[in-house]
C-alpha positions in Angstrom: 158.5 124.6 98.5 155.4 125.0 96.5 155.2 124.4 92.7 154.9 128.2 92.2 158.0 128.9 94.3 160.4 127.5 91.8 164.1 127.9 92.9 166.6 129.9 90.8 170.3 129.4 90.5 173.4 130.3 92.5 174.0 133.6 90.7 171.1 133.9 88.4 167.4 134.4 89.5 164.8 132.5 87.6 163.4 134.7 84.7 159.6 134.9 84.3 159.5 133.4 80.8 161.5 130.4 81.9 159.5 130.0 85.1 156.2 130.0 83.0 157.6 127.3 80.6 158.8 125.2 83.6 155.4 125.4 85.2 153.6 124.3 82.1 154.4 120.6 82.5 154.5 118.8 85.9 157.3 116.4 84.9 159.5 119.3 83.9 158.7 121.2 87.0 159.6 118.2 89.2 162.9 117.8 87.2 163.8 121.4 87.7 163.2 121.2 91.4 165.4 118.1 91.6 168.4 119.8 90.1 171.2 121.3 92.2 171.4 125.1 92.5 174.5 125.0 90.3 172.7 123.0 87.6 169.7 125.4 87.7 172.2 128.2 87.3 173.7 126.7 84.2 170.3 126.4 82.5 169.3 130.0 83.5 172.7 131.4 82.3 172.3 129.5 79.0 168.9 131.0 78.4 170.0 134.5 79.5 173.0 134.4 77.2 170.9 134.3 74.1 171.2 137.5 72.1 168.0 137.2 70.0 164.4 136.6 71.2 164.2 133.7 68.8 167.3 132.1 70.3 166.0 132.7 73.8 162.7 131.1 73.0 164.4 128.1 71.4 166.6 127.7 74.5 163.7 127.8 76.8 161.9 125.1 74.7 165.1 123.0 74.7 165.5 123.4 78.5 162.1 121.9 79.0 162.7 119.1 76.5 166.1 118.3 78.0 164.7 118.3 81.5 161.9 115.9 80.4 164.5 113.6 78.9 166.4 113.6 82.2 169.3 116.0 81.4 171.0 117.5 84.4 172.9 120.3 82.5 172.3 122.2 79.2 173.7 120.3 76.2 176.7 122.0 74.5 177.2 124.7 77.1 180.7 125.4 78.5 179.2 126.7 81.8 178.3 129.9 83.5 181.1 132.4 83.4 179.3 134.5 86.0 180.3 132.4 89.0 183.6 131.5 90.6 184.9 128.0 90.3 183.9 127.4 93.9 180.3 127.7 92.9 179.8 131.0 94.8 178.7 134.3 93.3 
C-alpha cells in the first residue's frame, strides 16, 4: 500500500477532505494505516455524521490530533450505526 492509497472503513469510503488531512502529517498517516478497518470506519462515520461544515472541519482536525496522540477510536462516539454488530456491511 502506498501512502496515497489510504484505506477506508468497512462500510464507509474515505472522504477526500479527511484523506487530505490524514496525508498532511506522516505520523498521522502511519497511525491511520495501522488502524483496523473497523476503527477507521468509526472515525469516518464520526466525521460524516457532522451536520454543519464547521463541525465536520473540527472533527477532521480532532481525528488527526487523536491519531497523533495514539487514539484507536474517536473519543465520545457510540459507534457506527451503519454496520451490523458482526462488523459487516
